[in-house]
All heavy atoms as TSV, in Angstrom:
chain	resi	resn	atom	element	x	y	z
A	1	MET	N	N	-4.256	4.640	23.657
A	1	MET	CA	C	-3.951	3.648	22.586
A	1	MET	C	C	-3.064	4.337	21.621
A	1	MET	O	O	-3.236	5.460	21.130
A	1	MET	CB	C	-5.270	3.211	21.928
A	1	MET	CG	C	-5.102	2.186	20.881
A	1	MET	SD	S	-6.769	1.573	20.342
A	1	MET	CE	C	-6.331	0.823	18.829
A	2	ALA	N	N	-2.003	3.593	21.045
A	2	ALA	CA	C	-1.048	4.194	20.083
A	2	ALA	C	C	-1.797	4.338	18.713
A	2	ALA	O	O	-2.563	3.391	18.315
A	2	ALA	CB	C	0.098	3.342	20.032
A	3	LYS	N	N	-1.387	5.364	18.076
A	3	LYS	CA	C	-2.010	5.521	16.643
A	3	LYS	C	C	-1.105	4.817	15.715
A	3	LYS	O	O	0.100	4.650	15.949
A	3	LYS	CB	C	-2.004	7.016	16.361
A	3	LYS	CG	C	-2.991	7.828	17.235
A	3	LYS	CD	C	-3.154	9.213	16.690
A	3	LYS	CE	C	-4.156	9.916	17.535
A	3	LYS	NZ	N	-4.641	11.181	16.873
A	4	LYS	N	N	-1.703	4.382	14.612
A	4	LYS	CA	C	-0.935	3.709	13.645
A	4	LYS	C	C	-1.519	4.012	12.224
A	4	LYS	O	O	-2.646	4.400	12.109
A	4	LYS	CB	C	-0.878	2.213	13.897
A	4	LYS	CG	C	-2.141	1.476	13.718
A	4	LYS	CD	C	-1.882	-0.014	13.988
A	4	LYS	CE	C	-3.145	-0.810	13.630
A	4	LYS	NZ	N	-2.884	-2.272	13.662
A	5	ILE	N	N	-0.698	3.679	11.240
A	5	ILE	CA	C	-1.167	3.821	9.836
A	5	ILE	C	C	-1.760	2.540	9.371
A	5	ILE	O	O	-1.205	1.443	9.564
A	5	ILE	CB	C	0.048	4.226	8.974
A	5	ILE	CG1	C	0.579	5.599	9.345
A	5	ILE	CG2	C	-0.326	4.228	7.476
A	5	ILE	CD1	C	1.849	6.028	8.638
A	6	THR	N	N	-2.987	2.640	8.801
A	6	THR	CA	C	-3.624	1.438	8.268
A	6	THR	C	C	-3.796	1.718	6.718
A	6	THR	O	O	-3.591	2.879	6.314
A	6	THR	CB	C	-4.987	1.198	8.943
A	6	THR	OG1	O	-5.780	2.363	8.790
A	6	THR	CG2	C	-4.803	0.884	10.375
A	7	ASN	N	N	-4.189	0.717	6.029
A	7	ASN	CA	C	-4.276	0.907	4.550
A	7	ASN	C	C	-5.392	-0.058	3.990
A	7	ASN	O	O	-5.842	-0.943	4.601
A	7	ASN	CB	C	-2.951	0.655	3.875
A	7	ASN	CG	C	-2.568	-0.828	3.998
A	7	ASN	OD1	O	-3.016	-1.630	3.260
A	7	ASN	ND2	N	-1.704	-1.168	5.017
A	8	ASN	N	N	-5.703	0.320	2.767
A	8	ASN	CA	C	-6.634	-0.475	1.899
A	8	ASN	C	C	-5.967	-1.183	0.779
A	8	ASN	O	O	-6.686	-1.453	-0.200
A	8	ASN	CB	C	-7.685	0.531	1.426
A	8	ASN	CG	C	-8.455	1.177	2.500
A	8	ASN	OD1	O	-8.890	0.591	3.440
A	8	ASN	ND2	N	-8.570	2.508	2.328
A	9	ILE	N	N	-4.752	-1.422	0.834
A	9	ILE	CA	C	-4.005	-2.011	-0.322
A	9	ILE	C	C	-4.543	-3.344	-0.799
A	9	ILE	O	O	-4.729	-3.511	-1.990
A	9	ILE	CB	C	-2.495	-2.017	-0.017
A	9	ILE	CG1	C	-1.946	-0.573	0.201
A	9	ILE	CG2	C	-1.756	-2.720	-1.192
A	9	ILE	CD1	C	-0.509	-0.597	0.632
A	10	ARG	N	N	-4.753	-4.201	0.105
A	10	ARG	CA	C	-5.231	-5.515	-0.214
A	10	ARG	C	C	-6.573	-5.450	-1.030
A	10	ARG	O	O	-6.745	-5.990	-2.087
A	10	ARG	CB	C	-5.432	-6.428	1.015
A	10	ARG	CG	C	-5.918	-7.831	0.699
A	10	ARG	CD	C	-5.915	-8.702	1.985
A	10	ARG	NE	N	-6.636	-9.831	1.848
A	10	ARG	CZ	C	-6.244	-10.976	1.211
A	10	ARG	NH1	N	-5.069	-10.986	0.777
A	10	ARG	NH2	N	-6.972	-12.060	1.157
A	11	ARG	N	N	-7.458	-4.694	-0.530
A	11	ARG	CA	C	-8.802	-4.455	-1.224
A	11	ARG	C	C	-8.543	-3.906	-2.579
A	11	ARG	O	O	-9.154	-4.309	-3.603
A	11	ARG	CB	C	-9.777	-3.595	-0.331
A	11	ARG	CG	C	-11.062	-3.385	-1.030
A	11	ARG	CD	C	-12.011	-2.492	-0.192
A	11	ARG	NE	N	-11.376	-1.198	0.194
A	11	ARG	CZ	C	-11.350	-0.111	-0.623
A	11	ARG	NH1	N	-11.821	-0.199	-1.902
A	11	ARG	NH2	N	-10.765	1.021	-0.253
A	12	LEU	N	N	-7.700	-2.830	-2.626
A	12	LEU	CA	C	-7.482	-2.146	-3.923
A	12	LEU	C	C	-6.851	-3.088	-4.919
A	12	LEU	O	O	-7.122	-3.010	-6.164
A	12	LEU	CB	C	-6.584	-0.927	-3.655
A	12	LEU	CG	C	-7.252	0.288	-2.944
A	12	LEU	CD1	C	-6.112	1.277	-2.587
A	12	LEU	CD2	C	-8.293	0.908	-3.817
A	13	ARG	N	N	-5.932	-3.924	-4.449
A	13	ARG	CA	C	-5.296	-4.922	-5.373
A	13	ARG	C	C	-6.403	-5.793	-6.038
A	13	ARG	O	O	-6.359	-6.092	-7.268
A	13	ARG	CB	C	-4.201	-5.819	-4.702
A	13	ARG	CG	C	-2.970	-5.112	-4.400
A	13	ARG	CD	C	-1.860	-6.030	-4.010
A	13	ARG	NE	N	-2.093	-6.862	-2.802
A	13	ARG	CZ	C	-2.529	-8.091	-2.855
A	13	ARG	NH1	N	-2.549	-8.824	-4.003
A	13	ARG	NH2	N	-2.743	-8.845	-1.725
A	14	PHE	N	N	-7.284	-6.294	-5.140
A	14	PHE	CA	C	-8.349	-7.201	-5.671
A	14	PHE	C	C	-9.343	-6.526	-6.611
A	14	PHE	O	O	-9.796	-7.077	-7.519
A	14	PHE	CB	C	-8.987	-7.990	-4.615
A	14	PHE	CG	C	-8.142	-9.079	-4.101
A	14	PHE	CD1	C	-7.277	-8.963	-2.970
A	14	PHE	CD2	C	-8.108	-10.371	-4.747
A	14	PHE	CE1	C	-6.444	-9.970	-2.559
A	14	PHE	CE2	C	-7.282	-11.327	-4.307
A	14	PHE	CZ	C	-6.497	-11.207	-3.216
A	15	GLU	N	N	-9.532	-5.212	-6.289
A	15	GLU	CA	C	-10.436	-4.425	-7.168
A	15	GLU	C	C	-9.834	-4.118	-8.562
A	15	GLU	O	O	-10.470	-3.673	-9.501
A	15	GLU	CB	C	-10.857	-3.156	-6.478
A	15	GLU	CG	C	-11.832	-3.418	-5.317
A	15	GLU	CD	C	-12.161	-2.184	-4.515
A	15	GLU	OE1	O	-11.644	-1.056	-4.854
A	15	GLU	OE2	O	-12.976	-2.241	-3.561
A	16	HIS	N	N	-8.472	-4.175	-8.570
A	16	HIS	CA	C	-7.722	-3.886	-9.810
A	16	HIS	C	C	-7.210	-5.250	-10.424
A	16	HIS	O	O	-6.042	-5.555	-10.458
A	16	HIS	CB	C	-6.502	-2.904	-9.544
A	16	HIS	CG	C	-6.988	-1.511	-9.292
A	16	HIS	ND1	N	-7.579	-1.140	-8.105
A	16	HIS	CD2	C	-6.974	-0.523	-10.139
A	16	HIS	CE1	C	-7.845	0.152	-8.212
A	16	HIS	NE2	N	-7.525	0.575	-9.431
A	17	ASN	N	N	-8.161	-6.006	-10.903
A	17	ASN	CA	C	-7.881	-7.265	-11.640
A	17	ASN	C	C	-7.111	-8.250	-10.756
A	17	ASN	O	O	-6.207	-8.985	-11.253
A	17	ASN	CB	C	-7.185	-7.000	-12.964
A	17	ASN	CG	C	-7.977	-6.122	-13.857
A	17	ASN	OD1	O	-9.182	-6.372	-13.985
A	17	ASN	ND2	N	-7.419	-5.181	-14.515
A	18	GLU	N	N	-7.365	-8.287	-9.434
A	18	GLU	CA	C	-6.701	-9.179	-8.563
A	18	GLU	C	C	-5.173	-9.109	-8.651
A	18	GLU	O	O	-4.445	-10.160	-8.787
A	18	GLU	CB	C	-7.207	-10.657	-8.729
A	18	GLU	CG	C	-8.690	-10.703	-8.387
A	18	GLU	CD	C	-9.227	-12.116	-8.351
A	18	GLU	OE1	O	-8.391	-13.063	-8.446
A	18	GLU	OE2	O	-10.494	-12.308	-8.204
A	19	MET	N	N	-4.660	-7.928	-8.629
A	19	MET	CA	C	-3.166	-7.683	-8.834
A	19	MET	C	C	-2.464	-8.371	-7.628
A	19	MET	O	O	-2.962	-8.391	-6.515
A	19	MET	CB	C	-2.989	-6.150	-8.619
A	19	MET	CG	C	-1.573	-5.710	-8.713
A	19	MET	SD	S	-1.542	-3.902	-8.525
A	19	MET	CE	C	-0.244	-3.568	-9.735
A	20	THR	N	N	-1.417	-9.005	-7.987
A	20	THR	CA	C	-0.614	-9.762	-6.949
A	20	THR	C	C	0.237	-8.786	-6.214
A	20	THR	O	O	0.477	-7.655	-6.590
A	20	THR	CB	C	0.274	-10.760	-7.563
A	20	THR	OG1	O	1.279	-10.189	-8.343
A	20	THR	CG2	C	-0.485	-11.819	-8.439
A	21	GLN	N	N	0.672	-9.222	-5.005
A	21	GLN	CA	C	1.609	-8.401	-4.259
A	21	GLN	C	C	2.879	-8.201	-5.048
A	21	GLN	O	O	3.415	-7.019	-4.984
A	21	GLN	CB	C	1.912	-9.062	-2.930
A	21	GLN	CG	C	0.789	-9.156	-2.004
A	21	GLN	CD	C	0.973	-10.001	-0.738
A	21	GLN	OE1	O	1.649	-11.026	-0.875
A	21	GLN	NE2	N	0.388	-9.642	0.335
A	22	GLN	N	N	3.352	-9.192	-5.802
A	22	GLN	CA	C	4.595	-9.071	-6.506
A	22	GLN	C	C	4.418	-7.996	-7.669
A	22	GLN	O	O	5.261	-7.184	-7.950
A	22	GLN	CB	C	4.988	-10.356	-7.168
A	22	GLN	CG	C	6.299	-10.290	-7.850
A	22	GLN	CD	C	7.493	-9.916	-6.950
A	22	GLN	OE1	O	7.751	-10.605	-5.982
A	22	GLN	NE2	N	8.173	-8.808	-7.198
A	23	MET	N	N	3.225	-7.987	-8.341
A	23	MET	CA	C	3.005	-7.002	-9.328
A	23	MET	C	C	3.015	-5.586	-8.824
A	23	MET	O	O	3.611	-4.688	-9.404
A	23	MET	CB	C	1.638	-7.334	-10.034
A	23	MET	CG	C	1.573	-8.582	-10.822
A	23	MET	SD	S	-0.067	-9.094	-11.309
A	23	MET	CE	C	-0.545	-7.872	-12.476
A	24	LEU	N	N	2.429	-5.332	-7.690
A	24	LEU	CA	C	2.433	-4.016	-6.991
A	24	LEU	C	C	3.854	-3.668	-6.626
A	24	LEU	O	O	4.323	-2.553	-6.769
A	24	LEU	CB	C	1.510	-3.970	-5.874
A	24	LEU	CG	C	1.393	-2.612	-5.131
A	24	LEU	CD1	C	0.958	-1.489	-6.108
A	24	LEU	CD2	C	0.460	-2.705	-3.954
A	25	ALA	N	N	4.551	-4.626	-6.005
A	25	ALA	CA	C	5.908	-4.415	-5.674
A	25	ALA	C	C	6.836	-3.976	-6.851
A	25	ALA	O	O	7.638	-3.032	-6.716
A	25	ALA	CB	C	6.501	-5.711	-4.955
A	26	ASP	N	N	6.600	-4.627	-8.001
A	26	ASP	CA	C	7.373	-4.257	-9.192
A	26	ASP	C	C	7.037	-2.834	-9.645
A	26	ASP	O	O	7.916	-2.093	-10.026
A	26	ASP	CB	C	7.033	-5.256	-10.299
A	26	ASP	CG	C	7.553	-6.623	-10.019
A	26	ASP	OD1	O	8.430	-6.787	-9.167
A	26	ASP	OD2	O	7.156	-7.605	-10.730
A	27	VAL	N	N	5.748	-2.465	-9.563
A	27	VAL	CA	C	5.366	-1.103	-9.999
A	27	VAL	C	C	6.013	0.006	-9.073
A	27	VAL	O	O	6.437	0.938	-9.639
A	27	VAL	CB	C	3.833	-1.021	-9.955
A	27	VAL	CG1	C	3.420	0.453	-10.088
A	27	VAL	CG2	C	3.227	-1.837	-11.023
A	28	VAL	N	N	5.996	-0.288	-7.789
A	28	VAL	CA	C	6.525	0.770	-6.875
A	28	VAL	C	C	8.013	0.601	-6.520
A	28	VAL	O	O	8.538	1.254	-5.747
A	28	VAL	CB	C	5.630	0.936	-5.666
A	28	VAL	CG1	C	4.266	1.366	-5.989
A	28	VAL	CG2	C	5.565	-0.379	-4.840
A	29	GLN	N	N	8.627	-0.488	-7.156
A	29	GLN	CA	C	10.081	-0.722	-6.914
A	29	GLN	C	C	10.427	-0.982	-5.521
A	29	GLN	O	O	11.433	-0.426	-4.972
A	29	GLN	CB	C	10.871	0.419	-7.494
A	29	GLN	CG	C	10.572	0.564	-8.976
A	29	GLN	CD	C	11.251	1.845	-9.602
A	29	GLN	OE1	O	11.280	2.933	-8.925
A	29	GLN	NE2	N	11.792	1.697	-10.774
A	30	VAL	N	N	9.725	-1.973	-4.914
A	30	VAL	CA	C	10.050	-2.453	-3.577
A	30	VAL	C	C	9.934	-3.985	-3.652
A	30	VAL	O	O	9.493	-4.507	-4.632
A	30	VAL	CB	C	9.140	-1.887	-2.470
A	30	VAL	CG1	C	9.315	-0.367	-2.297
A	30	VAL	CG2	C	7.734	-2.305	-2.622
A	31	SER	N	N	10.287	-4.650	-2.585
A	31	SER	CA	C	10.215	-6.082	-2.581
A	31	SER	C	C	8.737	-6.527	-2.214
A	31	SER	O	O	7.991	-5.765	-1.643
A	31	SER	CB	C	11.130	-6.743	-1.542
A	31	SER	OG	O	10.707	-6.401	-0.203
A	32	ARG	N	N	8.405	-7.735	-2.633
A	32	ARG	CA	C	7.091	-8.285	-2.276
A	32	ARG	C	C	6.885	-8.335	-0.778
A	32	ARG	O	O	5.834	-8.045	-0.241
A	32	ARG	CB	C	6.961	-9.675	-2.842
A	32	ARG	CG	C	5.463	-10.220	-2.678
A	32	ARG	CD	C	5.371	-11.715	-3.057
A	32	ARG	NE	N	6.167	-12.553	-2.184
A	32	ARG	CZ	C	5.692	-12.992	-1.044
A	32	ARG	NH1	N	4.561	-12.651	-0.503
A	32	ARG	NH2	N	6.444	-13.783	-0.274
A	33	GLN	N	N	8.014	-8.603	-0.078
A	33	GLN	CA	C	7.964	-8.689	1.411
A	33	GLN	C	C	7.573	-7.337	2.000
A	33	GLN	O	O	6.917	-7.256	3.009
A	33	GLN	CB	C	9.271	-9.222	1.951
A	33	GLN	CG	C	9.516	-10.641	1.682
A	33	GLN	CD	C	10.136	-10.949	0.289
A	33	GLN	OE1	O	10.355	-9.980	-0.505
A	33	GLN	NE2	N	10.361	-12.200	-0.012
A	34	THR	N	N	8.028	-6.255	1.345
A	34	THR	CA	C	7.651	-4.940	1.815
A	34	THR	C	C	6.163	-4.634	1.664
A	34	THR	O	O	5.578	-4.177	2.577
A	34	THR	CB	C	8.508	-3.880	1.040
A	34	THR	OG1	O	9.832	-4.025	1.293
A	34	THR	CG2	C	8.080	-2.463	1.514
A	35	ILE	N	N	5.646	-5.116	0.520
A	35	ILE	CA	C	4.183	-4.926	0.369
A	35	ILE	C	C	3.427	-5.800	1.352
A	35	ILE	O	O	2.415	-5.344	1.958
A	35	ILE	CB	C	3.723	-5.367	-1.122
A	35	ILE	CG1	C	4.388	-4.503	-2.150
A	35	ILE	CG2	C	2.239	-5.347	-1.242
A	35	ILE	CD1	C	4.059	-2.965	-2.142
A	36	VAL	N	N	3.873	-7.032	1.652
A	36	VAL	CA	C	3.211	-7.841	2.712
A	36	VAL	C	C	3.218	-7.183	3.981
A	36	VAL	O	O	2.169	-7.100	4.626
A	36	VAL	CB	C	3.960	-9.243	2.781
A	36	VAL	CG1	C	3.501	-10.024	3.998
A	36	VAL	CG2	C	3.834	-10.047	1.465
A	37	ALA	N	N	4.362	-6.631	4.400
A	37	ALA	CA	C	4.495	-5.945	5.677
A	37	ALA	C	C	3.564	-4.705	5.783
A	37	ALA	O	O	2.943	-4.462	6.834
A	37	ALA	CB	C	5.916	-5.593	5.969
A	38	ILE	N	N	3.525	-3.929	4.716
A	38	ILE	CA	C	2.665	-2.721	4.647
A	38	ILE	C	C	1.206	-3.190	4.762
A	38	ILE	O	O	0.510	-2.634	5.620
A	38	ILE	CB	C	2.933	-1.976	3.404
A	38	ILE	CG1	C	4.314	-1.295	3.402
A	38	ILE	CG2	C	1.861	-0.822	3.245
A	38	ILE	CD1	C	4.733	-0.676	2.056
A	39	GLU	N	N	0.735	-4.152	4.003
A	39	GLU	CA	C	-0.659	-4.581	4.039
A	39	GLU	C	C	-1.011	-5.135	5.414
A	39	GLU	O	O	-2.167	-4.880	5.859
A	39	GLU	CB	C	-0.793	-5.795	3.055
A	39	GLU	CG	C	-1.016	-5.358	1.679
A	39	GLU	CD	C	-1.414	-6.472	0.723
A	39	GLU	OE1	O	-1.711	-7.585	1.152
A	39	GLU	OE2	O	-1.478	-6.262	-0.439
A	40	LYS	N	N	-0.075	-5.742	6.111
A	40	LYS	CA	C	-0.381	-6.290	7.495
A	40	LYS	C	C	-0.171	-5.223	8.545
A	40	LYS	O	O	-0.274	-5.599	9.756
A	40	LYS	CB	C	0.560	-7.507	7.826
A	40	LYS	CG	C	0.122	-8.726	6.919
A	40	LYS	CD	C	1.081	-9.799	7.272
A	40	LYS	CE	C	0.701	-11.040	6.454
A	40	LYS	NZ	N	1.566	-12.262	6.844
A	41	ASP	N	N	0.043	-3.990	8.193
A	41	ASP	CA	C	0.262	-2.912	9.219
A	41	ASP	C	C	1.424	-3.178	10.116
A	41	ASP	O	O	1.409	-2.681	11.221
A	41	ASP	CB	C	-1.014	-2.642	9.974
A	41	ASP	CG	C	-2.220	-2.245	9.112
A	41	ASP	OD1	O	-2.042	-1.590	8.123
A	41	ASP	OD2	O	-3.333	-2.638	9.477
A	42	LYS	N	N	2.406	-3.924	9.548
A	42	LYS	CA	C	3.641	-4.205	10.332
A	42	LYS	C	C	4.734	-3.189	10.011
A	42	LYS	O	O	5.708	-3.061	10.729
A	42	LYS	CB	C	4.186	-5.569	10.014
A	42	LYS	CG	C	3.200	-6.740	10.306
A	42	LYS	CD	C	3.140	-7.018	11.757
A	42	LYS	CE	C	2.211	-8.289	11.931
A	42	LYS	NZ	N	1.594	-8.263	13.269
A	43	TYR	N	N	4.497	-2.462	8.922
A	43	TYR	CA	C	5.526	-1.546	8.385
A	43	TYR	C	C	4.865	-0.291	7.803
A	43	TYR	O	O	3.947	-0.484	7.002
A	43	TYR	CB	C	6.390	-2.230	7.371
A	43	TYR	CG	C	7.441	-1.402	6.678
A	43	TYR	CD1	C	8.539	-0.946	7.318
A	43	TYR	CD2	C	7.203	-1.044	5.380
A	43	TYR	CE1	C	9.512	-0.178	6.707
A	43	TYR	CE2	C	8.167	-0.168	4.675
A	43	TYR	CZ	C	9.287	0.194	5.359
A	43	TYR	OH	O	10.192	0.963	4.712
A	44	SER	N	N	5.258	0.889	8.145
A	44	SER	CA	C	4.727	2.072	7.547
A	44	SER	C	C	5.672	2.385	6.379
A	44	SER	O	O	6.839	2.609	6.561
A	44	SER	CB	C	4.709	3.205	8.568
A	44	SER	OG	O	3.789	2.909	9.591
A	45	PRO	N	N	5.102	2.622	5.208
A	45	PRO	CA	C	5.914	2.897	4.043
A	45	PRO	C	C	6.487	4.324	4.141
A	45	PRO	O	O	6.011	5.220	4.838
A	45	PRO	CB	C	4.928	2.792	2.876
A	45	PRO	CG	C	3.678	3.208	3.503
A	45	PRO	CD	C	3.681	2.678	4.857
A	46	SER	N	N	7.631	4.534	3.401
A	46	SER	CA	C	8.186	5.893	3.218
A	46	SER	C	C	7.104	6.739	2.530
A	46	SER	O	O	6.192	6.215	1.835
A	46	SER	CB	C	9.375	5.896	2.445
A	46	SER	OG	O	9.121	5.537	1.073
A	47	LEU	N	N	7.229	8.015	2.633
A	47	LEU	CA	C	6.259	8.964	2.003
A	47	LEU	C	C	6.341	8.672	0.454
A	47	LEU	O	O	5.271	8.625	-0.235
A	47	LEU	CB	C	6.667	10.370	2.316
A	47	LEU	CG	C	5.625	11.390	2.055
A	47	LEU	CD1	C	4.253	11.098	2.537
A	47	LEU	CD2	C	6.083	12.832	2.487
A	48	GLU	N	N	7.493	8.446	-0.079
A	48	GLU	CA	C	7.675	8.259	-1.551
A	48	GLU	C	C	6.951	6.990	-1.937
A	48	GLU	O	O	6.165	6.904	-2.955
A	48	GLU	CB	C	9.134	8.088	-1.869
A	48	GLU	CG	C	9.428	7.772	-3.350
A	48	GLU	CD	C	10.887	7.581	-3.629
A	48	GLU	OE1	O	11.707	7.666	-2.826
A	48	GLU	OE2	O	11.131	7.422	-4.850
A	49	VAL	N	N	7.072	5.877	-1.175
A	49	VAL	CA	C	6.382	4.582	-1.526
A	49	VAL	C	C	4.896	4.810	-1.398
A	49	VAL	O	O	4.140	4.272	-2.239
A	49	VAL	CB	C	6.898	3.420	-0.639
A	49	VAL	CG1	C	6.066	2.177	-0.897
A	49	VAL	CG2	C	8.388	3.114	-0.962
A	50	ALA	N	N	4.448	5.440	-0.336
A	50	ALA	CA	C	2.983	5.688	-0.209
A	50	ALA	C	C	2.438	6.469	-1.368
A	50	ALA	O	O	1.370	6.112	-1.865
A	50	ALA	CB	C	2.746	6.489	1.155
A	51	PHE	N	N	3.170	7.548	-1.863
A	51	PHE	CA	C	2.686	8.236	-2.984
A	51	PHE	C	C	2.645	7.366	-4.233
A	51	PHE	O	O	1.819	7.503	-5.083
A	51	PHE	CB	C	3.516	9.492	-3.184
A	51	PHE	CG	C	3.048	10.662	-2.438
A	51	PHE	CD1	C	3.715	11.095	-1.283
A	51	PHE	CD2	C	1.891	11.416	-2.834
A	51	PHE	CE1	C	3.263	12.184	-0.556
A	51	PHE	CE2	C	1.441	12.485	-2.089
A	51	PHE	CZ	C	2.148	12.862	-0.930
A	52	LYS	N	N	3.684	6.595	-4.364
A	52	LYS	CA	C	3.757	5.703	-5.567
A	52	LYS	C	C	2.574	4.723	-5.609
A	52	LYS	O	O	2.002	4.432	-6.683
A	52	LYS	CB	C	5.048	4.883	-5.636
A	52	LYS	CG	C	6.265	5.737	-6.059
A	52	LYS	CD	C	7.488	4.831	-6.039
A	52	LYS	CE	C	8.739	5.581	-6.624
A	52	LYS	NZ	N	9.936	4.650	-6.567
A	53	ILE	N	N	2.265	4.117	-4.448
A	53	ILE	CA	C	1.179	3.251	-4.350
A	53	ILE	C	C	-0.132	3.876	-4.702
A	53	ILE	O	O	-0.970	3.461	-5.538
A	53	ILE	CB	C	1.098	2.563	-2.977
A	53	ILE	CG1	C	2.285	1.607	-2.781
A	53	ILE	CG2	C	-0.235	1.765	-2.833
A	53	ILE	CD1	C	2.467	1.080	-1.376
A	54	ALA	N	N	-0.352	5.066	-4.108
A	54	ALA	CA	C	-1.574	5.874	-4.340
A	54	ALA	C	C	-1.705	6.221	-5.821
A	54	ALA	O	O	-2.802	6.127	-6.449
A	54	ALA	CB	C	-1.595	7.030	-3.433
A	55	ALA	N	N	-0.552	6.683	-6.380
A	55	ALA	CA	C	-0.576	7.120	-7.808
A	55	ALA	C	C	-0.948	5.899	-8.733
A	55	ALA	O	O	-1.703	6.044	-9.723
A	55	ALA	CB	C	0.775	7.699	-8.193
A	56	HIS	N	N	-0.427	4.693	-8.377
A	56	HIS	CA	C	-0.722	3.534	-9.182
A	56	HIS	C	C	-2.240	3.271	-9.191
A	56	HIS	O	O	-2.755	2.901	-10.252
A	56	HIS	CB	C	0.029	2.326	-8.678
A	56	HIS	CG	C	-0.364	1.102	-9.447
A	56	HIS	ND1	N	0.009	0.846	-10.725
A	56	HIS	CD2	C	-1.217	0.029	-9.075
A	56	HIS	CE1	C	-0.588	-0.281	-11.149
A	56	HIS	NE2	N	-1.256	-0.764	-10.205
A	57	PHE	N	N	-2.931	3.432	-8.052
A	57	PHE	CA	C	-4.328	3.175	-8.009
A	57	PHE	C	C	-5.137	4.496	-8.345
A	57	PHE	O	O	-6.340	4.456	-8.364
A	57	PHE	CB	C	-4.713	2.727	-6.626
A	57	PHE	CG	C	-4.156	1.279	-6.315
A	57	PHE	CD1	C	-3.339	1.157	-5.311
A	57	PHE	CD2	C	-4.595	0.245	-7.014
A	57	PHE	CE1	C	-2.832	-0.134	-4.963
A	57	PHE	CE2	C	-4.079	-1.057	-6.752
A	57	PHE	CZ	C	-3.206	-1.157	-5.738
A	58	GLN	N	N	-4.440	5.514	-8.815
A	58	GLN	CA	C	-5.038	6.827	-9.195
A	58	GLN	C	C	-5.999	7.278	-8.163
A	58	GLN	O	O	-7.077	7.743	-8.369
A	58	GLN	CB	C	-5.775	6.631	-10.530
A	58	GLN	CG	C	-4.826	6.212	-11.668
A	58	GLN	CD	C	-5.569	6.035	-12.996
A	58	GLN	OE1	O	-6.741	5.718	-13.040
A	58	GLN	NE2	N	-4.835	6.187	-14.044
A	59	LEU	N	N	-5.434	7.306	-6.865
A	59	LEU	CA	C	-6.188	7.768	-5.690
A	59	LEU	C	C	-5.308	8.721	-4.937
A	59	LEU	O	O	-4.053	8.577	-4.949
A	59	LEU	CB	C	-6.567	6.592	-4.815
A	59	LEU	CG	C	-7.566	5.602	-5.379
A	59	LEU	CD1	C	-7.643	4.357	-4.493
A	59	LEU	CD2	C	-8.964	6.292	-5.485
A	60	PRO	N	N	-5.899	9.597	-4.087
A	60	PRO	CA	C	-5.057	10.419	-3.222
A	60	PRO	C	C	-4.521	9.515	-2.104
A	60	PRO	O	O	-5.145	8.444	-1.807
A	60	PRO	CB	C	-6.073	11.412	-2.672
A	60	PRO	CG	C	-7.460	10.899	-2.903
A	60	PRO	CD	C	-7.285	9.923	-4.078
A	61	VAL	N	N	-3.419	9.896	-1.529
A	61	VAL	CA	C	-2.787	9.070	-0.492
A	61	VAL	C	C	-3.793	8.782	0.658
A	61	VAL	O	O	-3.814	7.595	1.141
A	61	VAL	CB	C	-1.538	9.788	0.045
A	61	VAL	CG1	C	-1.007	9.075	1.272
A	61	VAL	CG2	C	-0.505	9.903	-1.023
A	62	ASP	N	N	-4.647	9.707	1.028
A	62	ASP	CA	C	-5.475	9.468	2.104
A	62	ASP	C	C	-6.700	8.556	1.799
A	62	ASP	O	O	-7.533	8.117	2.705
A	62	ASP	CB	C	-6.015	10.809	2.788
A	62	ASP	CG	C	-6.832	11.674	1.863
A	62	ASP	OD1	O	-6.957	11.308	0.701
A	62	ASP	OD2	O	-7.407	12.626	2.291
A	63	ALA	N	N	-6.786	8.136	0.575
A	63	ALA	CA	C	-7.801	7.115	0.169
A	63	ALA	C	C	-7.189	5.741	0.318
A	63	ALA	O	O	-7.929	4.752	0.357
A	63	ALA	CB	C	-8.314	7.380	-1.283
A	64	VAL	N	N	-5.879	5.664	0.337
A	64	VAL	CA	C	-5.190	4.410	0.441
A	64	VAL	C	C	-4.735	4.121	1.852
A	64	VAL	O	O	-4.844	3.038	2.358
A	64	VAL	CB	C	-3.987	4.363	-0.491
A	64	VAL	CG1	C	-3.237	2.977	-0.402
A	64	VAL	CG2	C	-4.367	4.590	-1.963
A	65	PHE	N	N	-4.227	5.190	2.477
A	65	PHE	CA	C	-3.710	5.084	3.935
A	65	PHE	C	C	-4.476	5.998	4.843
A	65	PHE	O	O	-5.009	7.051	4.404
A	65	PHE	CB	C	-2.227	5.544	3.937
A	65	PHE	CG	C	-1.300	4.698	3.127
A	65	PHE	CD1	C	-1.071	5.047	1.822
A	65	PHE	CD2	C	-0.775	3.555	3.642
A	65	PHE	CE1	C	-0.212	4.221	1.013
A	65	PHE	CE2	C	0.079	2.725	2.866
A	65	PHE	CZ	C	0.343	3.085	1.589
A	66	SER	N	N	-4.616	5.589	6.070
A	66	SER	CA	C	-5.218	6.357	7.143
A	66	SER	C	C	-4.430	6.286	8.371
A	66	SER	O	O	-3.759	5.318	8.646
A	66	SER	CB	C	-6.731	6.016	7.303
A	66	SER	OG	O	-6.854	4.684	7.716
A	67	TYR	N	N	-4.540	7.347	9.194
A	67	TYR	CA	C	-3.729	7.440	10.417
A	67	TYR	C	C	-4.834	7.342	11.525
A	67	TYR	O	O	-5.632	8.297	11.695
A	67	TYR	CB	C	-2.977	8.764	10.485
A	67	TYR	CG	C	-2.116	8.861	11.674
A	67	TYR	CD1	C	-1.080	7.989	11.951
A	67	TYR	CD2	C	-2.295	9.913	12.609
A	67	TYR	CE1	C	-0.275	8.193	13.091
A	67	TYR	CE2	C	-1.525	10.055	13.687
A	67	TYR	CZ	C	-0.534	9.187	13.953
A	67	TYR	OH	O	0.214	9.369	15.123
A	68	GLN	N	N	-4.801	6.357	12.301
A	68	GLN	CA	C	-5.827	6.114	13.358
A	68	GLN	C	C	-5.217	6.078	14.717
A	68	GLN	O	O	-4.246	5.450	14.936
A	68	GLN	CB	C	-6.626	4.867	13.062
A	68	GLN	CG	C	-7.281	4.912	11.714
A	68	GLN	CD	C	-7.982	3.625	11.417
A	68	GLN	OE1	O	-7.908	2.649	12.125
A	68	GLN	NE2	N	-8.730	3.542	10.365
């Protein structure tokens, strides 16, 4: 079975005052469509974007993303 990167972004957004995908996209300077694709595990973010997302939620990258 192929390994892939999964994430907890959707859960984290809702735990942070039900943050919208657009709000997160604005914070990390990507499009909303990019956030949608990352959340659905259709797209693996660049390392820079992964770090920006983790930093926004004040978590280490491995608390937001996992490699399975």
